[in-house]
N, C-alpha and C positions, 0 to 999 in steps of 0.2 A: 504494500500500500504506500502510495507517495503522499507528500504533504497536502496536496489539494484534495485527494480522496479522503484523507482523515478529516480535514476541516469541513468538507461538504457533508459528511455524515453527522456533524454536530450542528444542526440547523437552528436549534433553540438557544444557542449560546451567543453572547456578544463578545467580540474581540476588539481590543484597543491596541494600537501600535503607539508606543511612546519612544521618541528619539532621545535617549538618555544624554546625548551630548548637548542637546538643546534644553533639556528639562532636568538639570542636575538636582534641583531641590526635590522634585517629585521622586526621582530615582533614590535619593537618600532617604526620603520619608518611607519608601516602600522597601528599603534595604536591598536595592538592586545594585550589585557591584560587578556583575558579569552579564554578558550578553551572548546568546539570547537568554532571557528569563521569562518563563511562563508562570503566571500565578492564577490559580483557580480559586474563585470565591464562591461560597455557598452561604446564602442568607447574610451577605455583607461581611462574612468572616473568611479569612484565608483558610482554605482546606488543603491545598496542595501547591507545591512549588517545584518547578523543574528549571535547572539553570546550567549554563555553559554547554556541555556536550549532551544534548538531548537525544536519547535513543527513541526513535519514533515507535518502535514496537513496544517499548516500555511505557511510553506515553499513552499509546492506544490501550494497553492493558489497564493502566491506572484509571483511565477515563471511562472505561466500559462498565 
């Protein structure tokens, strides 16, 4: 499964892209020190975090 297939299967999610070089304060508030970083929130609370070398099969398993 490639990146687009994985994202297309998650239709009810909202994705935000933040350029950490342009939003240093936001990156610091969210404790994002490596890119890419994916943060999953459930009910406005952080539920999962994937950072740096993200294995898509691991990500797919965790989100299923």
